[in-house]
Every structure is written in structure tokens, then in C-alpha cells.
VOPAGU-2260 file (C-alpha; in pm, 1 decimal, decimal comma):
REM VOPAGU-2260
SITE   aa  ch    i         X         Y         Z
SITE  MET   A    0   -3907,1    5895,5    6690,4
SITE  LYS   A    1   -3624,2    5669,1    6576,6
SITE  LYS   A    2   -3789,7    5615,8    6238,0
SITE  LEU   A    3   -3827,0    5991,9    6189,1
SITE  ILE   A    4   -3459,6    6053,9    6259,4
SITE  LEU   A    5   -3357,3    5768,8    6027,4
SITE  ALA   A    6   -3583,4    5905,9    5752,7
SITE  ILE   A    7   -3433,3    6254,4    5786,5
SITE  VAL   A    8   -3077,6    6112,7    5781,0
SITE  PHE   A    9   -3162,4    5905,2    5473,2
SITE  ILE   A   10   -3307,2    6205,7    5290,8
SITE  LEU   A   11   -3008,7    6425,5    5376,4
SITE  THR   A   12   -2762,5    6154,5    5273,9
SITE  THR   A   13   -2941,6    6102,0    4942,7
SITE  ALA   A   14   -2945,7    6477,0    4876,4
SITE  MET   A   15   -2572,8    6505,6    4950,9
SITE  VAL   A   16   -2488,8    6214,5    4722,5
SITE  PHE   A   17   -2670,2    6364,7    4425,1
SITE  THR   A   18   -2539,4    6717,2    4476,8
SITE  GLY   A   19   -2183,6    6608,0    4555,0
SITE  CYS   A   20   -2134,5    6400,0    4238,7
SITE  ARG   A   21   -2174,3    6674,8    3984,5
SITE  ASP   A   22   -1885,1    6741,3    3750,5
SITE  GLN   A   23   -1742,2    7079,1    3832,0
SITE  LYS   A   24   -1559,4    7260,9    3555,4
SITE  THR   A   25   -1231,1    7425,2    3633,4
SITE  ALA   A   26   -1166,0    7785,1    3536,5
SITE  ASP   A   27    -954,8    7668,8    3241,9
SITE  GLU   A   28   -1235,4    7447,3    3114,3
SITE  LYS   A   29   -1484,4    7731,6    3144,5
SITE  ILE   A   30   -1251,7    7965,1    2952,5
SITE  GLU   A   31   -1194,4    7703,3    2683,1
SITE  ALA   A   32   -1568,6    7646,6    2644,6
SITE  ALA   A   33   -1627,8    8021,6    2617,7
SITE  ILE   A   34   -1355,2    8056,8    2354,0
SITE  GLU   A   35   -1503,8    7771,4    2151,1
SITE  GLU   A   36   -1848,4    7928,5    2175,0
SITE  VAL   A   37   -1716,0    8264,8    2056,8
SITE  GLY   A   38   -1532,8    8091,5    1772,2
SITE  ASP   A   39   -1854,7    7918,9    1666,1
SITE  ASP   A   40   -2042,1    8249,1    1680,5
SITE  ILE   A   41   -1776,7    8417,9    1465,3
SITE  GLU   A   42   -1791,7    8134,3    1213,6
SITE  ASN   A   43   -2171,2    8160,4    1195,5
SITE  ALA   A   44   -2151,7    8536,5    1149,7
SITE  SER   A   45   -1894,7    8490,9     873,7
SITE  ASP   A   46   -2124,0    8246,2     696,2
SITE  ASP   A   47   -2411,7    8492,7     724,3
SITE  VAL   A   48   -2198,5    8772,3     576,4
SITE  GLN   A   49   -2087,4    8549,4     288,4
SITE  ASP   A   50   -2450,1    8460,2     216,8
SITE  ALA   A   51   -2544,9    8827,5     219,5
SITE  ILE   A   52   -2260,3    8911,0     -20,4
SITE  GLU   A   53   -2374,7    8637,4    -258,5
SITE  ASP   A   54   -2731,2    8769,0    -241,8
SITE  VAL   A   55   -2612,0    9119,6    -326,9
SITE  LYS   A   56   -2406,0    8986,9    -618,5
SITE  ASP   A   57   -2711,7    8801,4    -748,4
SITE  GLU   A   58   -2923,0    9115,7    -720,7
SITE  ILE   A   59   -2660,6    9318,8    -906,8
SITE  ASN   A   60   -2645,4    9060,8   -1185,6
SITE  GLU   A   61   -3025,7    9062,1   -1214,7
SITE  VAL   A   62   -3031,5    9440,3   -1241,2
SITE  LYS   A   63   -2758,1    9429,5   -1507,8
SITE  GLU   A   64   -2953,7    9173,2   -1707,9
SITE  GLU   A   65   -3273,9    9375,4   -1682,7
SITE  SER   A   66   -3097,4    9691,0   -1794,6
SITE  LYS   A   67   -2943,9    9507,5   -2092,2
SITE  LYS   A   68   -3287,9    9377,8   -2190,1
SITE  LYS   A   69   -3432,5    9726,8   -2171,0
SITE  LYS   A   70   -3150,3    9863,3   -2387,5
SITE  ASP   A   71   -3195,7    9587,3   -2643,5
SITE  ASN   A   72   -3573,3    9646,6   -2657,1
SITE  SER   A   73   -3533,1   10019,5   -2703,6
């Protein structure tokens, strides 16, 4: 019976040690992390928009070149 009680105490102590040592973020740290994440998302979205604008410009230039070629051939 003594060994059973000691085993249970050991298991509970071990569980408390591992769960009690976690780093807990404060509210300020959580807010700061969320702001940084939003900032990263905005930056990524901005990059995507810039890429899309460049693609559209390239398409416009291709269409202009094709129309010039058609005019010259006519």
C-alpha cells in the first residue's frame, strides 16, 4: 500500500512540475504578437497586390505589342 501511495505522489508531482513550468504570456505579449502577425499578413497581402499589378502591366504590354504587330502586318 505504501508503494502505491508513493507512486501516485510521484506521478502527481511529476505532472505538476511539467505543467507548472510553462511560460505564460501576459496580455501585453499576446497583443504584441497579434499586432506583429497582422502586420506580417498586411505585408504579404501588399506583396501579392504588387505582383498582381505587375502581371496586369505585363499583360497590357503584350496586348499592345500584339496590336502593333497586327497593324504593321495589315
